[in-house]
C-alpha positions as semicolon CSV with decimal commas, in nm:
position;residue;x (nm);y (nm);z (nm)
1;X;9,293;14,245;15,250
2;X;9,074;14,216;15,561
3;X;8,740;13,968;15,504
4;X;8,486;13,912;15,757
5;X;8,281;13,610;15,668
6;X;7,894;13,657;15,814
7;X;7,705;13,425;15,605
8;X;7,808;13,169;15,290
9;X;7,614;13,389;15,028
10;X;7,805;13,736;15,145
11;X;8,156;13,883;15,257
12;X;8,286;14,187;15,407
13;X;8,609;14,289;15,240
14;X;8,854;14,529;15,215
15;X;9,041;14,595;14,838
16;X;9,381;14,748;14,743
17;X;9,375;14,839;14,372
18;X;9,614;14,644;14,127
19;X;9,782;14,804;13,817
20;X;9,506;15,048;13,779
21;X;9,496;15,324;14,040
22;X;9,772;15,319;14,293
23;X;9,933;15,661;14,188
24;X;9,648;15,903;14,186
25;X;9,716;16,246;14,288
26;X;9,572;16,396;14,606
27;X;9,381;16,600;14,410
28;X;9,245;16,345;14,196
29;X;9,148;16,174;14,504
30;X;8,975;16,432;14,649
31;X;8,714;16,440;14,366
32;X;8,676;16,088;14,353
33;X;8,571;16,115;14,734
34;X;8,346;16,441;14,661
35;X;8,194;16,211;14,362
36;X;8,118;15,924;14,620
37;X;7,868;16,142;14,834
38;X;7,670;16,216;14,504
39;X;7,495;16,069;14,221
40;X;7,840;15,888;14,073
41;X;7,856;15,648;14,390
42;X;7,556;15,529;14,317
43;X;7,623;15,434;13,977
44;X;7,937;15,311;14,078
45;X;7,780;15,076;14,315
46;X;7,547;14,936;14,053
47;X;7,829;14,847;13,832
48;X;8,053;14,729;14,119
49;X;7,801;14,509;14,236
50;X;7,710;14,360;13,890
51;X;8,106;14,274;13,854
52;X;8,074;14,095;14,156
53;X;7,827;13,918;14,098
54;X;7,951;13,739;13,768
55;X;7,828;13,403;13,672
56;X;7,501;13,441;13,823
57;X;7,221;13,232;13,691
58;X;6,972;13,541;13,624
59;X;6,974;13,852;13,341
60;X;6,681;14,045;13,531
61;X;6,913;14,353;13,711
62;X;6,629;14,386;13,939
63;X;6,648;14,070;14,069
64;X;7,048;14,118;14,180
65;X;6,991;14,447;14,269
66;X;6,729;14,320;14,530
67;X;6,879;14,016;14,654
68;X;7,172;14,247;14,741
69;X;6,992;14,535;14,839
70;X;7,231;14,579;15,145
71;X;7,578;14,561;14,940
72;X;7,764;14,882;15,037
73;X;8,110;14,981;14,899
74;X;8,305;15,255;15,028
75;X;8,595;15,458;14,872
76;X;8,883;15,492;15,135
77;X;9,169;15,766;15,086
78;X;9,535;15,647;15,154
79;X;9,860;15,797;15,105
80;X;9,933;15,597;14,768
81;X;9,564;15,582;14,629
82;X;9,274;15,438;14,739
83;X;9,097;15,136;14,934
84;X;8,727;15,015;14,859
85;X;8,566;14,855;15,190
86;X;8,229;14,629;15,106
87;X;8,011;14,527;15,328
88;X;7,791;14,226;15,204
89;X;7,957;14,174;14,897
90;X;7,866;13,853;14,720
91;X;8,043;13,564;14,837
92;X;8,113;13,404;14,490
93;X;8,356;13,655;14,416
94;X;8,619;13,539;14,643
95;X;8,837;13,228;14,693
96;X;8,965;13,182;15,035
97;X;8,905;13,505;15,162
98;X;9,051;13,688;14,894
99;X;8,902;13,859;14,575
100;X;8,937;13,666;14,254
101;X;9,249;13,848;14,068
102;X;9,057;13,926;13,752
103;X;8,718;14,001;13,934
104;X;8,949;14,283;14,117
105;X;9,076;14,369;13,808
106;X;8,741;14,450;13,642
107;X;8,617;14,586;14,019
108;X;8,897;14,895;13,963
109;X;8,835;14,931;13,574
110;X;8,483;15,019;13,652
111;X;8,582;15,293;13,894
112;X;8,848;15,414;13,659
113;X;8,583;15,439;13,378
114;X;8,306;15,580;13,597
115;X;8,538;15,844;13,767
116;X;8,709;15,955;13,415
117;X;8,340;15,953;13,228
118;X;8,230;16,202;13,499
119;X;8,534;16,422;13,532
120;X;8,702;16,426;13,210
121;X;8,392;16,390;12,961
122;X;8,081;16,522;13,113
123;X;8,199;16,758;13,354
124;X;8,511;16,918;13,206
125;X;8,360;17,125;12,929
126;X;8,593;16,958;12,653
127;X;8,316;16,798;12,496
128;X;7,991;16,895;12,358
129;X;7,784;16,579;12,347
130;X;7,545;16,756;12,074
131;X;7,796;16,777;11,862
132;X;7,856;16,423;11,646
133;X;8,269;16,478;11,575
134;X;8,296;16,569;11,985
135;X;8,089;16,287;12,025
136;X;8,327;16,058;11,826
137;X;8,627;16,241;12,007
138;X;8,481;16,164;12,388
139;X;8,470;15,790;12,224
140;X;8,853;15,798;12,167
141;X;8,956;15,911;12,466
142;X;8,758;15,649;12,696
143;X;8,938;15,353;12,508
144;X;9,242;15,565;12,508
145;X;9,199;15,614;12,870
146;X;9,157;15,241;12,914
147;X;9,485;15,192;12,709
148;X;9,310;14,993;12,436
149;X;9,451;15,180;12,160
150;X;9,805;15,130;12,260
151;X;9,848;14,844;12,028
152;X;10,097;14,835;11,724
153;X;10,016;14,572;11,541
154;X;9,834;14,531;11,203
155;X;9,485;14,524;11,198
156;X;9,341;14,177;11,422
157;X;9,072;14,281;11,608
158;X;8,709;14,093;11,545
159;X;8,433;14,179;11,746
160;X;8,183;13,939;11,811
161;X;7,829;13,979;11,901
162;X;7,529;13,713;11,992
163;X;7,314;13,618;12,262
164;X;7,400;13,578;12,634
165;X;7,140;13,308;12,717
166;X;7,216;13,093;12,391
167;X;7,193;12,723;12,430
168;X;7,453;12,480;12,477
169;X;7,516;12,368;12,066
170;X;7,529;12,782;12,007
171;X;7,768;12,809;12,292
172;X;8,012;12,532;12,134
173;X;8,011;12,628;11,807
174;X;8,071;13,026;11,900
175;X;8,428;12,864;12,072
176;X;8,481;12,637;11,776
177;X;8,488;12,987;11,604
178;X;8,679;13,155;11,856
179;X;8,949;12,881;11,811
180;X;8,976;12,915;11,447
181;X;9,038;13,322;11,480
182;X;9,285;13,261;11,757
183;X;9,468;13,036;11,533
184;X;9,512;13,288;11,284
185;X;9,615;13,541;11,518
186;X;9,286;13,763;11,558
187;X;9,198;13,888;11,933
188;X;8,835;13,902;11,972
189;X;8,636;14,193;12,183
190;X;8,281;14,115;12,255
191;X;8,009;14,303;12,512
192;X;8,229;14,135;12,797
193;X;7,902;13,926;12,906
194;X;7,865;13,505;12,925
195;X;7,723;13,289;12,622
196;X;7,801;13,409;12,273
197;X;8,023;13,689;12,423
198;X;8,241;13,414;12,616
199;X;8,246;13,114;12,367
200;X;8,469;13,329;12,114
201;X;8,682;13,438;12,368
202;X;8,738;13,100;12,578
203;X;8,816;12,939;12,188
204;X;9,027;13,202;12,130
205;X;9,267;13,149;12,438
206;X;9,319;12,770;12,291
207;X;9,413;12,914;11,945
208;X;9,619;13,183;12,112
209;X;9,823;12,919;12,314
210;X;9,866;12,664;12,050
211;X;10,012;12,952;11,827
212;X;10,255;13,061;12,182
213;X;10,091;13,395;12,175
214;X;10,141;13,501;12,526
215;X;9,940;13,844;12,479
216;X;9,602;13,771;12,334
217;X;9,343;14,013;12,360
218;X;9,010;13,957;12,529
219;X;8,826;14,302;12,529
220;X;8,467;14,366;12,718
221;X;8,288;14,685;12,639
222;X;7,960;14,715;12,811
223;X;7,754;15,024;12,969
224;X;7,608;15,079;13,279
225;X;7,252;15,012;13,190
226;X;7,344;14,646;13,079
227;X;7,600;14,537;13,261
228;X;7,388;14,373;13,588
229;X;7,268;14,159;13,300
230;X;7,558;14,092;13,152
231;X;7,886;14,137;13,381
232;X;8,198;14,053;13,247
233;X;8,312;13,696;13,203
234;X;8,649;13,566;13,363
235;X;8,830;13,546;13,051
236;X;8,793;13,939;12,962
237;X;9,145;14,094;13,014
238;X;9,052;14,435;12,917
239;X;8,719;14,595;13,003
240;X;8,598;14,966;12,948
241;X;8,255;15,119;13,068
242;X;8,104;15,359;12,803
243;X;7,868;15,604;12,934
244;X;7,566;15,464;12,736
245;X;7,449;15,234;12,435
246;X;7,534;15,479;12,173
247;X;7,898;15,541;12,265
248;X;7,918;15,152;12,326
249;X;7,783;15,086;11,970
250;X;8,007;15,329;11,823
251;X;8,312;15,197;12,014
252;X;8,283;14,826;11,854
253;X;8,248;14,992;11,522
254;X;8,505;15,249;11,529
255;X;8,726;14,968;11,735
256;X;8,670;14,701;11,506
257;X;8,849;14,541;11,205
258;X;8,591;14,282;11,123
259;X;8,256;14,190;11,288
260;X;8,127;13,829;11,361
261;X;7,750;13,805;11,487
262;X;7,626;13,480;11,644
263;X;7,270;13,380;11,701
264;X;7,055;13,598;11,982
265;X;6,762;13,833;12,077
266;X;6,666;14,166;12,094
267;X;7,005;14,315;12,147
268;X;7,187;14,110;11,900
269;X;6,894;14,273;11,613
270;X;7,020;14,581;11,809
271;X;7,350;14,546;11,689
272;X;7,309;14,437;11,353
273;X;7,061;14,742;11,282
274;X;7,288;14,995;11,419
275;X;7,566;14,869;11,187
276;X;7,367;14,822;10,882
277;X;7,240;15,145;10,954
278;X;7,557;15,314;10,948
279;X;7,727;15,115;10,608
280;X;7,408;15,205;10,434
281;X;7,472;15,559;10,490
282;X;7,631;15,695;10,166
283;X;7,950;15,799;10,270
284;X;8,051;15,450;10,407
285;X;7,947;15,255;10,113
286;X;8,308;15,203;9,966
287;X;8,447;15,123;10,313
288;X;8,588;14,789;10,349
289;X;8,417;14,626;10,648
290;X;8,378;14,241;10,693
291;X;8,064;14,098;10,853
292;X;8,001;13,780;10,900
293;X;7,642;13,614;11,054
294;X;7,732;13,246;11,171
295;X;7,609;12,939;11,368
296;X;7,580;12,591;11,340
297;X;7,327;12,424;11,141
298;X;7,057;12,413;11,354
299;X;7,070;12,784;11,372
300;X;7,024;12,814;11,017
301;X;6,610;12,926;11,038
302;X;6,722;13,178;11,293
303;X;6,951;13,353;11,004
304;X;6,659;13,319;10,750
305;X;6,415;13,480;10,987
306;X;6,726;13,771;11,003
307;X;6,739;13,769;10,624
308;X;6,373;13,759;10,559
309;X;6,346;14,082;10,805
310;X;6,623;14,292;10,652
311;X;6,539;14,232;10,289
312;X;6,173;14,341;10,370
313;X;6,276;14,648;10,587
314;X;6,613;14,775;10,466
315;X;6,633;14,590;10,102
316;X;6,874;14,398;9,883
317;X;7,174;14,655;9,951
318;X;7,146;14,557;10,327
319;X;7,209;14,213;10,266
320;X;7,492;14,289;10,062
321;X;7,690;14,359;10,345
322;X;7,640;14,083;10,543
323;X;7,775;13,723;10,468
324;X;7,628;13,419;10,615
325;X;7,835;13,116;10,664
326;X;7,634;12,833;10,868
327;X;7,808;12,541;10,990
328;X;8,180;12,607;10,883
329;X;8,384;12,791;11,181
330;X;8,681;12,734;10,953
331;X;8,529;12,961;10,667
332;X;8,443;13,214;10,940
333;X;8,837;13,215;11,036
334;X;8,941;13,257;10,653
335;X;8,675;13,485;10,573
336;X;8,748;13,729;10,870
337;X;9,117;13,715;10,755
338;X;9,050;13,826;10,391
339;X;8,853;14,086;10,485
340;X;9,065;14,199;10,724
341;X;9,319;14,278;10,453
342;X;9,110;14,448;10,272
343;X;9,045;14,676;10,567
344;X;9,442;14,726;10,633
345;X;9,486;14,780;10,244
346;X;9,188;15,090;10,284
347;X;9,335;15,225;10,606
348;X;9,682;15,261;10,453
349;X;9,556;15,385;10,172
350;X;9,336;15,653;10,336
351;X;9,632;15,768;10,592
352;X;9,379;15,610;10,862
353;X;9,486;15,500;11,225
354;X;9,448;15,111;11,244
355;X;9,337;15,120;11,560
356;X;9,051;15,370;11,534
357;X;8,853;15,409;11,219
358;X;8,818;15,819;11,234
359;X;8,706;15,787;10,837
360;X;8,375;15,620;10,943
361;X;8,076;15,847;10,921
362;X;7,822;15,767;11,213
363;X;7,508;16,019;11,182
364;X;7,412;16,127;11,495
365;X;7,077;15,967;11,497
366;X;7,319;15,680;11,570
367;X;7,516;15,908;11,840
368;X;7,254;16,073;12,030
369;X;7,097;15,837;12,312
370;X;6,783;15,696;12,317
371;X;6,553;15,793;12,595
372;X;6,350;15,466;12,643
373;X;5,970;15,537;12,749
374;X;5,648;15,435;12,667
375;X;5,623;15,795;12,478
376;X;5,941;15,757;12,283
377;X;5,840;15,435;12,174
378;X;5,498;15,486;12,059
379;X;5,659;15,801;11,877
380;X;5,923;15,587;11,644
381;X;5,858;15,631;11,310
382;X;5,848;15,291;11,154
383;X;5,768;15,339;10,792
384;X;5,927;15,283;10,467
385;X;5,875;15,677;10,360
386;X;6,224;15,733;10,504
387;X;6,618;15,675;10,389
388;X;6,709;15,360;10,472
389;X;6,966;15,417;10,709
390;X;6,744;15,641;10,899
391;X;6,469;15,338;10,911
392;X;6,751;15,126;11,032
393;X;6,784;15,414;11,265
394;X;6,423;15,380;11,440
395;X;6,456;14,978;11,419
396;X;6,743;14,982;11,595
397;X;6,557;15,217;11,885
398;X;6,269;14,948;11,889
399;X;6,472;14,676;11,964
400;X;6,685;14,871;12,185
401;X;6,351;14,950;12,370
402;X;6,263;14,601;12,391
403;X;6,595;14,521;12,567
404;X;6,564;14,772;12,791
405;X;6,176;14,632;12,886
406;X;6,378;14,316;12,929
407;X;6,651;14,361;13,126
408;X;6,708;14,706;13,236
409;X;6,597;14,810;13,591
410;X;6,438;15,096;13,501
411;X;6,254;14,895;13,197
412;X;6,191;14,653;13,431
413;X;6,028;14,855;13,661
414;X;5,818;15,104;13,356
415;X;5,611;14,813;13,261
416;X;5,510;14,670;13,588
417;X;5,351;15,034;13,641
418;X;5,190;15,139;13,284
419;X;5,262;14,773;13,085
420;X;5,404;14,677;12,783
421;X;5,588;14,934;12,553
422;X;5,382;14,993;12,205
423;X;5,528;14,999;11,836
424;X;5,326;15,173;11,562
425;X;5,428;15,194;11,184
426;X;5,340;15,077;10,836
427;X;5,135;14,715;10,856
428;X;5,413;14,574;10,624
429;X;5,647;14,625;10,849
430;X;5,463;14,552;11,161
431;X;5,421;14,216;11,035
432;X;5,751;14,141;10,962
433;X;5,852;14,289;11,333
434;X;5,594;14,041;11,450
435;X;5,683;13,760;11,275
436;X;6,057;13,782;11,401
437;X;5,979;13,849;11,733
438;X;5,740;13,560;11,758
439;X;6,008;13,346;11,654
440;X;6,283;13,499;11,898
441;X;5,986;13,402;12,209
442;X;5,959;13,026;11,986
443;X;6,317;12,977;12,014
444;X;6,366;13,081;12,370
445;X;6,608;13,385;12,221
446;X;6,419;13,643;12,478
447;X;6,502;13,535;12,803
448;X;6,756;13,271;12,990
449;X;6,638;12,923;12,953
450;X;6,371;12,755;13,152
451;X;6,204;13,102;13,249
452;X;5,897;13,208;13,114
453;X;5,911;13,554;12,841
454;X;5,669;13,825;12,898
455;X;5,660;14,037;12,619
456;X;5,760;14,407;12,717
457;X;5,597;14,489;12,384
458;X;5,282;14,537;12,144
459;X;5,273;14,631;11,815
460;X;5,020;14,863;11,634
461;X;4,968;14,874;11,282
């Protein structure tokens, strides 16, 4: 790799793949080069810049892309594969002129998934992305192509959700939980970013090391719309880019053997509501699926707000699918071990795969991408005159819109042009939503610490 420093913040570089794309066929390279001249190049550039910007002190995608507006990345043909040439790249991704190996792996994982999704999922004609079963099949193929389904172990994967901008005490607690999971031989999958997505992975590395586990899995699942706000943290050793937030969420729930939720903001509530909506769907009510909400003692009020909101909107049946454990990392680990054993027994009895939950029913309203606009947000049905799992789907979309307005580039631009999104619904639900969002703002859970939050939503009874 050749580098030429121009100024401290930026660098010129040539990067060769390692372990991911050396053996592309000439036909694959030709398709990749053709794609590089069209819309796919723009997507790859955005994701690549986000990966190279890992560790940045901002979660605002617009700020990142404005700061590196001159960044350019070129895909060059070689007899044995491809080479990437970068101009005006973030210098923080390099040490003494050499790209950090983990960032290099993430960069080529982005290229792998962007190309595979475009060529094999979107353009091949093999998948009808309006059909529920075909969407699930597409999710499976993306995960398999990323070599995430090759593990032959018994179920041991815990998905961890939570905020990317949590405080120091909650971050330390997430590491303690990860340590307890690692001691019990459990692997960790997160949204791959900082905060509560990094802490459990960091803790698990120590637990695995003490147990002399040399091949722990620290899996990050992201999507192009969120990757700039949550670039992969350096512990991630398996990264996959899903096409959109809905396929990312389906990958989480089909891939997981249990889920631990740490404190977070609107994105964390989106994930909780997605999961509850699926578990409350009648075909899934008998399926074991351990879900723990946990945090330090100082986070107890946060979880009480969550409990109050869920009880008031989705009812007691939803709360029964959740276990709240405050300030006890070891009990979280023990609970996950017990729950995952139930998952293993169920899958063995039902003859379902250990590494991909085919039996889980994911209704179409949880699979089809929700295009966040001012019109679609205003049109959401946020009333109690519908099945509870459908209300959960619509509440999930509302929080997805808030996340879009908070951190996604196109959402930030839309808010700047047209003002806040409007959400309308039953007075009771609007009151609960108002109380919850106000608590998030007061607790500083909507933006990075130190920044002033300007609401991207307006509630209309």
